[in-house]
BALOBA-1460 file (C-alpha; in Angstrom, 3 decimals):
// residues 338
<rec num="1" residu="m" x="4.152" y="-22.761" z="0.898"/>
<rec num="2" residu="n" x="7.426" y="-21.543" z="2.106"/>
<rec num="3" residu="s" x="7.623" y="-19.407" z="4.770"/>
<rec num="4" residu="l" x="8.021" y="-15.605" z="3.876"/>
<rec num="5" residu="k" x="11.311" y="-14.283" z="5.667"/>
<rec num="6" residu="y" x="12.412" y="-11.125" z="6.508"/>
<rec num="7" residu="i" x="15.346" y="-8.495" z="5.960"/>
<rec num="8" residu="e" x="15.439" y="-5.560" z="8.129"/>
<rec num="9" residu="i" x="16.669" y="-2.318" z="6.179"/>
<rec num="10" residu="d" x="16.656" y="0.538" z="8.624"/>
<rec num="11" residu="h" x="17.165" y="4.391" z="7.105"/>
<rec num="12" residu="f" x="17.374" y="3.590" z="3.189"/>
<rec num="13" residu="e" x="17.302" y="6.836" z="1.134"/>
<rec num="14" residu="l" x="15.187" y="6.829" z="-2.080"/>
<rec num="15" residu="n" x="16.578" y="8.564" z="-5.353"/>
<rec num="16" residu="s" x="14.058" y="11.470" z="-3.900"/>
<rec num="17" residu="g" x="15.825" y="11.898" z="-0.676"/>
<rec num="18" residu="r" x="13.248" y="10.327" z="1.789"/>
<rec num="19" residu="s" x="14.556" y="8.186" z="4.698"/>
<rec num="20" residu="i" x="12.412" y="5.011" z="5.011"/>
<rec num="21" residu="s" x="13.089" y="1.533" z="6.965"/>
<rec num="22" residu="l" x="11.243" y="-1.313" z="5.953"/>
<rec num="23" residu="k" x="10.856" y="-5.053" z="5.984"/>
<rec num="24" residu="l" x="12.165" y="-6.635" z="2.708"/>
<rec num="25" residu="s" x="10.119" y="-10.205" z="2.661"/>
<rec num="26" residu="y" x="11.659" y="-12.955" z="0.477"/>
<rec num="27" residu="q" x="10.741" y="-16.566" z="-0.002"/>
<rec num="28" residu="d" x="13.696" y="-19.705" z="-0.873"/>
<rec num="29" residu="f" x="13.048" y="-22.543" z="-2.676"/>
<rec num="30" residu="g" x="14.855" y="-25.318" z="-4.026"/>
<rec num="31" residu="r" x="18.231" y="-26.175" z="-2.804"/>
<rec num="32" residu="p" x="19.413" y="-24.444" z="0.298"/>
<rec num="33" residu="l" x="21.004" y="-21.102" z="-0.442"/>
<rec num="34" residu="h" x="24.905" y="-21.240" z="-1.292"/>
<rec num="35" residu="k" x="24.785" y="-24.912" z="-1.749"/>
<rec num="36" residu="a" x="23.117" y="-24.188" z="-5.538"/>
<rec num="37" residu="p" x="23.547" y="-21.911" z="-7.957"/>
<rec num="38" residu="i" x="21.184" y="-19.090" z="-7.257"/>
<rec num="39" residu="v" x="18.121" y="-17.616" z="-9.333"/>
<rec num="40" residu="l" x="16.524" y="-14.589" z="-8.622"/>
<rec num="41" residu="v" x="13.338" y="-14.269" z="-10.011"/>
<rec num="42" residu="n" x="11.116" y="-10.650" z="-9.950"/>
<rec num="43" residu="h" x="8.011" y="-11.288" z="-9.679"/>
<rec num="44" residu="a" x="5.297" y="-9.198" z="-12.534"/>
<rec num="45" residu="l" x="3.077" y="-6.253" z="-11.354"/>
<rec num="46" residu="t" x="0.374" y="-8.358" z="-9.278"/>
<rec num="47" residu="g" x="2.677" y="-10.868" z="-8.208"/>
<rec num="48" residu="n" x="4.626" y="-12.054" z="-5.108"/>
<rec num="49" residu="s" x="7.073" y="-14.054" z="-4.332"/>
<rec num="50" residu="q" x="5.659" y="-16.987" z="-4.049"/>
<rec num="51" residu="v" x="7.225" y="-18.353" z="-7.539"/>
<rec num="52" residu="t" x="6.333" y="-22.204" z="-7.188"/>
<rec num="53" residu="g" x="4.728" y="-24.755" z="-4.509"/>
<rec num="54" residu="a" x="1.365" y="-24.304" z="-3.571"/>
<rec num="55" residu="n" x="-0.261" y="-21.241" z="-5.308"/>
<rec num="56" residu="g" x="2.939" y="-20.691" z="-6.754"/>
<rec num="57" residu="w" x="2.229" y="-18.251" z="-10.007"/>
<rec num="58" residu="w" x="4.829" y="-19.302" z="-12.575"/>
<rec num="59" residu="n" x="4.945" y="-23.470" z="-11.662"/>
<rec num="60" residu="a" x="4.941" y="-23.905" z="-15.176"/>
<rec num="61" residu="i" x="8.415" y="-22.643" z="-15.187"/>
<rec num="62" residu="v" x="10.278" y="-23.343" z="-11.403"/>
<rec num="63" residu="g" x="9.635" y="-26.290" z="-10.583"/>
<rec num="64" residu="k" x="11.187" y="-30.191" z="-9.763"/>
<rec num="65" residu="g" x="11.920" y="-30.788" z="-13.320"/>
<rec num="66" residu="k" x="10.429" y="-27.706" z="-14.553"/>
<rec num="67" residu="i" x="13.036" y="-25.507" z="-16.623"/>
<rec num="68" residu="i" x="14.416" y="-23.784" z="-13.828"/>
<rec num="69" residu="d" x="14.911" y="-26.619" z="-11.807"/>
<rec num="70" residu="t" x="14.185" y="-26.664" z="-8.098"/>
<rec num="71" residu="s" x="16.690" y="-29.536" z="-7.494"/>
<rec num="72" residu="q" x="19.457" y="-27.793" z="-9.272"/>
<rec num="73" residu="y" x="18.981" y="-24.562" z="-8.125"/>
<rec num="74" residu="t" x="17.910" y="-22.351" z="-5.401"/>
<rec num="75" residu="i" x="15.799" y="-20.106" z="-6.117"/>
<rec num="76" residu="l" x="15.156" y="-16.091" z="-4.464"/>
<rec num="77" residu="s" x="12.175" y="-14.227" z="-4.802"/>
<rec num="78" residu="f" x="11.457" y="-10.781" z="-3.357"/>
<rec num="79" residu="n" x="8.179" y="-9.046" z="-2.599"/>
<rec num="80" residu="i" x="8.363" y="-5.590" z="-4.102"/>
<rec num="81" residu="p" x="8.135" y="-3.072" z="-0.911"/>
<rec num="82" residu="g" x="4.302" y="-2.398" z="-0.908"/>
<rec num="83" residu="n" x="2.882" y="-5.448" z="-2.777"/>
<rec num="84" residu="g" x="0.818" y="-6.381" z="-0.245"/>
<rec num="85" residu="f" x="1.741" y="-10.133" z="-0.041"/>
<rec num="86" residu="g" x="1.733" y="-11.520" z="3.468"/>
<rec num="87" residu="k" x="-1.222" y="-8.640" z="4.078"/>
<rec num="88" residu="t" x="1.920" y="-6.855" z="6.092"/>
<rec num="89" residu="k" x="0.688" y="-3.189" z="6.271"/>
<rec num="90" residu="e" x="3.772" y="-0.594" z="4.942"/>
<rec num="91" residu="h" x="3.428" y="2.737" z="6.221"/>
<rec num="92" residu="f" x="5.832" y="3.794" z="3.271"/>
<rec num="93" residu="v" x="3.015" y="3.473" z="0.632"/>
<rec num="94" residu="e" x="1.928" y="6.612" z="1.635"/>
<rec num="95" residu="y" x="4.860" y="8.142" z="-0.154"/>
<rec num="96" residu="y" x="4.593" y="5.738" z="-3.355"/>
<rec num="97" residu="k" x="5.032" y="8.456" z="-5.840"/>
<rec num="98" residu="e" x="8.997" y="9.448" z="-4.445"/>
<rec num="99" residu="f" x="9.724" y="5.491" z="-5.460"/>
<rec num="100" residu="t" x="11.524" y="4.099" z="-8.418"/>
<rec num="101" residu="a" x="12.245" y="1.040" z="-9.873"/>
<rec num="102" residu="k" x="16.034" y="1.484" z="-9.537"/>
<rec num="103" residu="d" x="15.188" y="2.275" z="-5.803"/>
<rec num="104" residu="i" x="14.019" y="-1.272" z="-5.974"/>
<rec num="105" residu="a" x="16.596" y="-2.533" z="-7.562"/>
<rec num="106" residu="r" x="18.810" y="-1.322" z="-4.952"/>
<rec num="107" residu="l" x="16.768" y="-2.718" z="-2.029"/>
<rec num="108" residu="f" x="17.111" y="-6.348" z="-4.047"/>
<rec num="109" residu="a" x="20.883" y="-5.515" z="-3.351"/>
<rec num="110" residu="i" x="20.938" y="-4.588" z="-0.313"/>
<rec num="111" residu="g" x="18.639" y="-7.968" z="0.199"/>
<rec num="112" residu="l" x="21.230" y="-10.137" z="-1.301"/>
<rec num="113" residu="q" x="24.519" y="-8.835" z="0.457"/>
<rec num="114" residu="s" x="22.243" y="-9.345" z="3.389"/>
<rec num="115" residu="l" x="22.429" y="-13.286" z="2.223"/>
<rec num="116" residu="q" x="25.560" y="-12.891" z="1.698"/>
<rec num="117" residu="v" x="24.891" y="-13.688" z="-2.182"/>
<rec num="118" residu="s" x="27.328" y="-11.843" z="-4.303"/>
<rec num="119" residu="k" x="27.188" y="-14.144" z="-7.506"/>
<rec num="120" residu="l" x="24.020" y="-14.995" z="-8.926"/>
<rec num="121" residu="f" x="23.614" y="-17.687" z="-12.186"/>
<rec num="122" residu="a" x="20.735" y="-15.571" z="-13.401"/>
<rec num="123" residu="v" x="18.288" y="-12.890" z="-12.548"/>
<rec num="124" residu="i" x="14.904" y="-13.113" z="-14.226"/>
<rec num="125" residu="g" x="11.502" y="-11.408" z="-14.535"/>
<rec num="126" residu="g" x="8.345" y="-10.270" z="-16.711"/>
<rec num="127" residu="s" x="6.735" y="-7.374" z="-17.291"/>
<rec num="128" residu="v" x="8.025" y="-4.886" z="-14.199"/>
<rec num="129" residu="g" x="10.035" y="-7.838" z="-12.754"/>
<rec num="130" residu="g" x="12.142" y="-7.597" z="-15.797"/>
<rec num="131" residu="g" x="12.239" y="-3.796" z="-15.776"/>
<rec num="132" residu="i" x="14.194" y="-4.426" z="-12.521"/>
<rec num="133" residu="a" x="16.161" y="-7.191" z="-13.773"/>
<rec num="134" residu="w" x="17.621" y="-4.629" z="-15.720"/>
<rec num="135" residu="e" x="17.666" y="-1.863" z="-13.123"/>
<rec num="136" residu="l" x="19.699" y="-4.627" z="-10.653"/>
<rec num="137" residu="a" x="22.312" y="-5.524" z="-13.509"/>
<rec num="138" residu="s" x="22.721" y="-1.483" z="-14.199"/>
<rec num="139" residu="l" x="24.034" y="-1.380" z="-10.457"/>
<rec num="140" residu="r" x="25.724" y="-4.468" z="-10.049"/>
<rec num="141" residu="p" x="27.186" y="-5.500" z="-13.219"/>
<rec num="142" residu="k" x="29.201" y="-8.186" z="-12.182"/>
<rec num="143" residu="l" x="26.338" y="-9.673" z="-10.304"/>
<rec num="144" residu="a" x="24.764" y="-12.331" z="-12.809"/>
<rec num="145" residu="e" x="25.898" y="-14.683" z="-15.293"/>
<rec num="146" residu="h" x="22.598" y="-14.331" z="-17.453"/>
<rec num="147" residu="i" x="19.912" y="-11.095" z="-17.310"/>
<rec num="148" residu="i" x="17.187" y="-12.281" z="-18.482"/>
<rec num="149" residu="p" x="13.981" y="-9.965" z="-19.443"/>
<rec num="150" residu="i" x="10.655" y="-10.853" z="-20.141"/>
<rec num="151" residu="a" x="8.537" y="-8.755" z="-22.046"/>
<rec num="152" residu="s" x="9.990" y="-5.761" z="-20.587"/>
<rec num="153" residu="d" x="12.590" y="-2.957" z="-21.434"/>
<rec num="154" residu="w" x="14.866" y="-1.376" z="-19.877"/>
<rec num="155" residu="k" x="12.968" y="1.864" z="-20.161"/>
<rec num="156" residu="a" x="9.404" y="3.043" z="-19.539"/>
<rec num="157" residu="t" x="8.371" y="4.600" z="-23.005"/>
<rec num="158" residu="d" x="5.831" y="7.389" z="-23.337"/>
<rec num="159" residu="w" x="2.493" y="5.195" z="-24.955"/>
<rec num="160" residu="l" x="3.470" y="2.832" z="-21.014"/>
<rec num="161" residu="i" x="3.718" y="5.751" z="-18.803"/>
<rec num="162" residu="a" x="0.128" y="7.089" z="-20.361"/>
<rec num="163" residu="n" x="-0.800" y="3.164" z="-19.672"/>
<rec num="164" residu="c" x="0.579" y="3.974" z="-16.157"/>
<rec num="165" residu="f" x="-1.340" y="7.480" z="-15.820"/>
<rec num="166" residu="v" x="-4.630" y="6.177" z="-16.563"/>
<rec num="167" residu="q" x="-4.518" y="2.949" z="-14.349"/>
<rec num="168" residu="e" x="-3.619" y="5.754" z="-11.447"/>
<rec num="169" residu="r" x="-6.458" y="7.966" z="-12.250"/>
<rec num="170" residu="i" x="-8.895" y="5.170" z="-12.222"/>
<rec num="171" residu="l" x="-7.494" y="4.356" z="-9.548"/>
<rec num="172" residu="e" x="-7.667" y="7.620" z="-7.893"/>
<rec num="173" residu="n" x="-11.262" y="8.267" z="-9.144"/>
<rec num="174" residu="s" x="-13.227" y="5.212" z="-9.210"/>
<rec num="175" residu="l" x="-15.694" y="3.813" z="-7.279"/>
<rec num="176" residu="d" x="-14.597" y="0.547" z="-7.644"/>
<rec num="177" residu="p" x="-10.907" y="1.430" z="-8.415"/>
<rec num="178" residu="i" x="-9.332" y="-1.950" z="-8.184"/>
<rec num="179" residu="a" x="-11.978" y="-3.750" z="-10.262"/>
<rec num="180" residu="d" x="-12.108" y="-1.056" z="-12.896"/>
<rec num="181" residu="a" x="-8.301" y="-0.513" z="-13.357"/>
<rec num="182" residu="r" x="-7.885" y="-4.381" z="-13.756"/>
<rec num="183" residu="l" x="-10.830" y="-4.503" z="-16.682"/>
<rec num="184" residu="h" x="-8.560" y="-1.692" z="-18.571"/>
<rec num="185" residu="a" x="-5.240" y="-3.120" z="-18.019"/>
<rec num="186" residu="m" x="-6.793" y="-6.611" z="-18.876"/>
<rec num="187" residu="t" x="-7.268" y="-5.065" z="-22.678"/>
<rec num="188" residu="f" x="-3.615" y="-4.114" z="-22.505"/>
<rec num="189" residu="y" x="-2.379" y="-7.387" z="-21.700"/>
<rec num="190" residu="r" x="-4.448" y="-9.055" z="-24.166"/>
<rec num="191" residu="t" x="-4.467" y="-8.407" z="-27.977"/>
<rec num="192" residu="p" x="-7.974" y="-7.675" z="-29.931"/>
<rec num="193" residu="e" x="-7.083" y="-11.101" z="-31.380"/>
<rec num="194" residu="s" x="-7.030" y="-13.021" z="-28.910"/>
<rec num="195" residu="l" x="-10.358" y="-11.845" z="-27.307"/>
<rec num="196" residu="s" x="-12.121" y="-12.720" z="-30.630"/>
<rec num="197" residu="e" x="-10.305" y="-16.135" z="-30.641"/>
<rec num="198" residu="k" x="-11.876" y="-16.940" z="-26.714"/>
<rec num="199" residu="f" x="-15.152" y="-15.554" z="-27.430"/>
<rec num="200" residu="n" x="-15.902" y="-14.915" z="-30.815"/>
<rec num="201" residu="r" x="-19.061" y="-12.683" z="-29.635"/>
<rec num="202" residu="t" x="-20.935" y="-14.673" z="-27.937"/>
<rec num="203" residu="k" x="-23.138" y="-14.072" z="-24.907"/>
<rec num="204" residu="a" x="-23.593" y="-14.934" z="-21.217"/>
<rec num="205" residu="d" x="-27.273" y="-14.036" z="-21.035"/>
<rec num="206" residu="r" x="-29.523" y="-11.293" z="-23.075"/>
<rec num="207" residu="f" x="-27.355" y="-8.446" z="-21.387"/>
<rec num="208" residu="l" x="-23.778" y="-9.477" z="-21.013"/>
<rec num="209" residu="h" x="-21.221" y="-10.629" z="-23.668"/>
<rec num="210" residu="n" x="-18.394" y="-13.001" z="-22.565"/>
<rec num="211" residu="v" x="-16.013" y="-11.116" z="-22.619"/>
<rec num="212" residu="e" x="-17.602" y="-8.947" z="-20.524"/>
<rec num="213" residu="t" x="-18.040" y="-11.608" z="-17.947"/>
<rec num="214" residu="w" x="-14.711" y="-12.454" z="-17.862"/>
<rec num="215" residu="l" x="-13.221" y="-8.903" z="-17.681"/>
<rec num="216" residu="n" x="-15.524" y="-8.397" z="-14.760"/>
<rec num="217" residu="h" x="-14.005" y="-11.794" z="-13.219"/>
<rec num="218" residu="h" x="-10.770" y="-10.780" z="-13.604"/>
<rec num="219" residu="g" x="-11.453" y="-7.410" z="-11.637"/>
<rec num="220" residu="e" x="-13.626" y="-9.272" z="-8.773"/>
<rec num="221" residu="k" x="-10.605" y="-11.732" z="-8.504"/>
<rec num="222" residu="l" x="-8.029" y="-9.023" z="-7.832"/>
<rec num="223" residu="s" x="-10.422" y="-7.295" z="-5.887"/>
<rec num="224" residu="r" x="-10.542" y="-10.106" z="-3.316"/>
<rec num="225" residu="r" x="-6.217" y="-10.522" z="-3.041"/>
<rec num="226" residu="f" x="-5.083" y="-6.890" z="-3.644"/>
<rec num="227" residu="q" x="-5.553" y="-3.344" z="-2.003"/>
<rec num="228" residu="i" x="-4.889" y="-0.148" z="-3.407"/>
<rec num="229" residu="s" x="-2.197" y="1.045" z="-2.315"/>
<rec num="230" residu="a" x="-0.028" y="-2.089" z="-3.618"/>
<rec num="231" residu="y" x="-2.073" y="-1.234" z="-7.101"/>
<rec num="232" residu="k" x="-0.632" y="2.505" z="-6.852"/>
<rec num="233" residu="m" x="2.652" y="1.240" z="-5.689"/>
<rec num="234" residu="m" x="3.262" y="-1.057" z="-8.639"/>
<rec num="235" residu="n" x="1.812" y="1.053" z="-10.965"/>
<rec num="236" residu="q" x="4.142" y="3.530" z="-9.987"/>
<rec num="237" residu="i" x="7.420" y="1.408" z="-10.351"/>
<rec num="238" residu="l" x="6.091" y="-0.224" z="-13.707"/>
<rec num="239" residu="k" x="6.244" y="3.671" z="-15.197"/>
<rec num="240" residu="t" x="9.499" y="4.702" z="-13.812"/>
<rec num="241" residu="i" x="11.713" y="2.078" z="-15.052"/>
<rec num="242" residu="n" x="15.155" y="4.245" z="-16.645"/>
<rec num="243" residu="v" x="18.010" y="2.181" z="-16.579"/>
<rec num="244" residu="a" x="18.857" y="5.741" z="-19.197"/>
<rec num="245" residu="d" x="17.999" y="8.679" z="-20.787"/>
<rec num="246" residu="h" x="18.611" y="7.630" z="-23.917"/>
<rec num="247" residu="i" x="20.201" y="4.486" z="-26.147"/>
<rec num="248" residu="n" x="24.053" y="5.847" z="-25.899"/>
<rec num="249" residu="e" x="23.915" y="5.720" z="-22.391"/>
<rec num="250" residu="l" x="22.717" y="2.452" z="-22.121"/>
<rec num="251" residu="k" x="25.522" y="1.525" z="-24.475"/>
<rec num="252" residu="n" x="27.575" y="2.747" z="-21.810"/>
<rec num="253" residu="v" x="25.949" y="1.317" z="-18.930"/>
<rec num="254" residu="v" x="25.985" y="-2.080" z="-20.985"/>
<rec num="255" residu="r" x="29.198" y="-1.985" z="-21.458"/>
<rec num="256" residu="n" x="30.038" y="-2.304" z="-17.347"/>
<rec num="257" residu="i" x="27.712" y="-5.850" z="-17.155"/>
<rec num="258" residu="e" x="29.678" y="-8.622" z="-17.675"/>
<rec num="259" residu="g" x="26.745" y="-11.521" z="-17.840"/>
<rec num="260" residu="s" x="25.058" y="-12.002" z="-20.935"/>
<rec num="261" residu="i" x="21.975" y="-10.492" z="-21.424"/>
<rec num="262" residu="h" x="18.910" y="-12.405" z="-23.324"/>
<rec num="263" residu="i" x="15.757" y="-10.284" z="-24.371"/>
<rec num="264" residu="i" x="12.609" y="-11.811" z="-24.335"/>
<rec num="265" residu="t" x="9.901" y="-10.370" z="-26.094"/>
<rec num="266" residu="i" x="6.629" y="-10.976" z="-27.556"/>
<rec num="267" residu="n" x="5.574" y="-10.386" z="-31.155"/>
<rec num="268" residu="t" x="1.771" y="-9.101" z="-30.134"/>
<rec num="269" residu="d" x="2.684" y="-7.284" z="-26.905"/>
<rec num="270" residu="l" x="0.629" y="-4.239" z="-27.058"/>
<rec num="271" residu="f" x="2.695" y="-3.357" z="-23.944"/>
<rec num="272" residu="f" x="6.410" y="-3.438" z="-23.869"/>
<rec num="273" residu="k" x="6.414" y="-3.206" z="-27.916"/>
<rec num="274" residu="p" x="8.385" y="-6.221" z="-29.802"/>
<rec num="275" residu="e" x="10.087" y="-3.648" z="-32.270"/>
<rec num="276" residu="e" x="11.843" y="-1.461" z="-29.107"/>
<rec num="277" residu="n" x="13.333" y="-4.777" z="-27.840"/>
<rec num="278" residu="w" x="14.532" y="-6.211" z="-31.251"/>
<rec num="279" residu="n" x="15.995" y="-1.683" z="-31.628"/>
<rec num="280" residu="t" x="17.650" y="-2.489" z="-28.413"/>
<rec num="281" residu="f" x="19.175" y="-5.993" z="-29.240"/>
<rec num="282" residu="v" x="20.457" y="-4.638" z="-32.558"/>
<rec num="283" residu="e" x="21.933" y="-1.512" z="-30.746"/>
<rec num="284" residu="l" x="23.634" y="-3.850" z="-27.661"/>
<rec num="285" residu="k" x="25.049" y="-6.226" z="-30.067"/>
<rec num="286" residu="s" x="27.123" y="-3.972" z="-31.634"/>
<rec num="287" residu="i" x="29.205" y="-3.365" z="-28.222"/>
<rec num="288" residu="k" x="28.777" y="-6.420" z="-26.752"/>
<rec num="289" residu="k" x="29.167" y="-9.678" z="-28.216"/>
<rec num="290" residu="n" x="26.868" y="-11.817" z="-25.602"/>
<rec num="291" residu="v" x="23.708" y="-10.374" z="-26.142"/>
<rec num="292" residu="t" x="20.603" y="-12.681" z="-27.349"/>
<rec num="293" residu="i" x="16.886" y="-12.385" z="-28.565"/>
<rec num="294" residu="g" x="14.023" y="-14.711" z="-28.712"/>
<rec num="295" residu="e" x="10.557" y="-14.169" z="-29.297"/>
<rec num="296" residu="i" x="7.519" y="-15.578" z="-28.671"/>
<rec num="297" residu="k" x="4.830" y="-16.084" z="-31.203"/>
<rec num="298" residu="s" x="1.187" y="-15.821" z="-29.983"/>
<rec num="299" residu="v" x="-1.998" y="-14.095" z="-30.048"/>
<rec num="300" residu="h" x="-1.882" y="-13.091" z="-26.725"/>
<rec num="301" residu="g" x="-0.059" y="-10.319" z="-26.523"/>
<rec num="302" residu="h" x="1.972" y="-9.561" z="-23.020"/>
<rec num="303" residu="d" x="0.542" y="-12.396" z="-21.078"/>
<rec num="304" residu="a" x="1.755" y="-14.644" z="-23.421"/>
<rec num="305" residu="f" x="4.957" y="-15.104" z="-20.606"/>
<rec num="306" residu="l" x="2.171" y="-16.540" z="-18.422"/>
<rec num="307" residu="i" x="0.487" y="-18.486" z="-20.879"/>
<rec num="308" residu="e" x="2.971" y="-19.960" z="-23.757"/>
<rec num="309" residu="y" x="5.205" y="-21.812" z="-21.337"/>
<rec num="310" residu="q" x="6.172" y="-24.456" z="-23.946"/>
<rec num="311" residu="q" x="7.905" y="-21.606" z="-26.019"/>
<rec num="312" residu="l" x="9.149" y="-19.762" z="-23.027"/>
<rec num="313" residu="s" x="10.689" y="-23.313" z="-21.836"/>
<rec num="314" residu="k" x="12.214" y="-23.327" z="-25.046"/>
<rec num="315" residu="l" x="13.689" y="-19.964" z="-25.155"/>
<rec num="316" residu="l" x="15.742" y="-21.076" z="-21.454"/>
<rec num="317" residu="v" x="16.986" y="-24.231" z="-22.140"/>
<rec num="318" residu="p" x="20.175" y="-22.884" z="-23.297"/>
<rec num="319" residu="i" x="20.427" y="-21.133" z="-20.132"/>
<rec num="320" residu="f" x="18.819" y="-23.208" z="-17.656"/>
<rec num="321" residu="k" x="19.083" y="-27.184" z="-18.836"/>
<rec num="322" residu="q" x="23.316" y="-27.404" z="-18.397"/>
<rec num="323" residu="k" x="24.639" y="-30.496" z="-16.480"/>
<rec num="324" residu="l" x="24.312" y="-29.288" z="-12.957"/>
<rec num="325" residu="s" x="25.691" y="-31.426" z="-10.102"/>
<rec num="326" residu="i" x="27.487" y="-30.878" z="-6.342"/>
<rec num="327" residu="d" x="29.994" y="-33.051" z="-7.615"/>
<rec num="328" residu="d" x="31.053" y="-31.580" z="-10.777"/>
<rec num="329" residu="r" x="33.653" y="-29.394" z="-11.055"/>
<rec num="330" residu="s" x="32.059" y="-26.608" z="-12.672"/>
<rec num="331" residu="q" x="29.875" y="-26.329" z="-9.792"/>
<rec num="332" residu="l" x="32.468" y="-26.540" z="-6.989"/>
<rec num="333" residu="n" x="34.192" y="-24.257" z="-8.812"/>
<rec num="334" residu="y" x="31.358" y="-21.457" z="-8.705"/>
<rec num="335" residu="i" x="30.838" y="-22.290" z="-5.224"/>
<rec num="336" residu="r" x="34.200" y="-21.520" z="-4.387"/>
<rec num="337" residu="n" x="34.016" y="-18.039" z="-6.373"/>
<rec num="338" residu="r" x="31.038" y="-16.742" z="-4.528"/>
C-alpha cells in the first residue's frame, strides 16, 4: 500500500481546552501533490486512509478509470486521530470524550495547511466522514469547490446520539465489546428488508440462523482488526457532529461557503434519515443556488453507500467526469491559483 505519512502537530487545543500533541497520518494516491486537482476523502467509522489500491475500502469509486480517477486527480486521505490504523498507540485516546467532530476538522485543516494545500477540488466522505466534510466546509468556507457529504448530516440527531450511547454502553460493559457493539451496529446499518432479502429465515444448522452467523462473522472480523479505544473514539466523533445548533444558524454558516454542496442521501437509511437531508436541501436552496441533492434507492439502508456503487457513481458523474488534462487551460489556471 502507499506508505503512511505523518504531520507533527504540537500543542493542539481541543474545544474542551485540553492541549495535546499528535502525529496526523495520511496517505496520497494518484497524481503527485500540486500537479492535479486534489480530492480529500474522509473515511467512515471503521475505515481508514487506505481508500484505494491493495485493501482499499473504496476501490469501486476511487482508482484508475473509476469515477474519482487517480490518473486525473490527487487523492488525499487523513486518518481520524485515534482510529488505530497502522497499529499506532496514541496516548490521547484516554480523553476521547473530550474530542468532537469539529476538532477533527480543525486537525485536517492544519494538515492541509502543512501540505501547502489551500484549495481542494472536492471533499467527500460517507457517514461520519461526511459529517467531517460539513465541519471542514464551515471552518474553511473557501477551501473546496465541491462539498459532498454522503449518507450523513450536518448534525447528530437525538436518534443518532441515542444509538451512539447504546454503542458506548456495550463497549464499556460487554465481555466481548467490539464484536457485540458491531452486531448491534449492523442492525442499524442495514434494514429489515435487506436482511429478509439476503437470508429469508434460512438456517446454518439446527441452532443458528444464517443471519446470526453473518452477524457473528462481522463482529469477529472487526475484533481482529480494530482496537476498543479506536471504536470509542470514532463513536464519540460520530455523535458530536454539530455544524450548527439549529437550521437558521446553519443557513448563516452556509451563506459563507463558496463551493457547491452536493448532498447524497439514501432512501432507506435508518442512521442518517433521508428526511433530514431533504429538509436541509429545501432550507438551503432558499439561500444558496449551488446546492444539490441526490438519492440512492436501495433496500440496504445506511450501508448502501458501500454497496450501490453504480448509483453512487452516476450521482457523482456531473462533478468528477470533466475534461482534465495538465495541458488544459482551466487545469493550468487551477494549479496557478492555488
